[in-house]
C-alpha positions, 0 to 999 in steps of 0.5 A, spaced: 244 566 900 242 562 907 247 560 912 246 554 917 249 552 923 247 546 926 250 544 933 250 537 935 253 532 940 255 525 940 253 521 945 260 518 949 263 512 945 258 514 939 262 519 936 265 514 930 258 512 928 255 518 928 262 522 924 260 515 920 253 517 919 254 524 918 259 524 913 254 519 909 249 524 909 255 530 907 256 526 901 249 525 899 248 533 899 254 535 895 252 529 890 245 531 889 243 538 891 244 543 887 242 548 891 247 547 896 254 550 896 257 547 903 255 542 907 261 541 912 262 537 919 266 540 923 268 538 931 269 543 935 275 543 942 269 541 947 268 535 942 261 537 940 260 538 933 258 544 927 255 542 920 256 548 916 251 549 911 250 554 905 244 554 900 243 559 894 236 560 897 230 559 901 227 553 895 234 549 896 234 549 903 227 547 904 229 542 898 234 539 903 230 538 908 225 535 904 231 531 900 229 523 902 237 522 904 235 527 910 229 525 912 233 518 913 238 522 917 234 521 923 234 513 924 240 513 922 243 518 927 238 518 933 241 512 937 248 515 937 245 523 939 246 526 946 240 531 945 237 535 939 241 539 934 241 547 936 240 550 929 241 557 927 239 560 920 242 566 917 241 571 912 249 571 908 250 579 907 256 578 903 
C-alpha cells in the first residue's frame, strides 16, 4: 500500500471555499476510485490542512492523478490556496 500526506494552506478568508472544493473532490475519489482506501481532509491546530490518502498500489495512485476529477481540482482550488501543497509519499509497512 501507498500512503500520501498532502499539506495544504488556504488563503485567509477562503477556508470555507477551500473546504468545499476539497470535500467535493473527496466524494468523487471515494465514489470512483476502487484502489483508494482513504481520502480524508483534516485541519491541524494551526489552521493548516492535511489530506490523508491511502492507495492499494502505485497503479491506484497513478490512476488517481490521471482522473478527470483530480485534474479539475486545480482550477477550482487555485484561487483559495496559499502556496503549493507539500506532498509526502510513504510505503505502508503495516
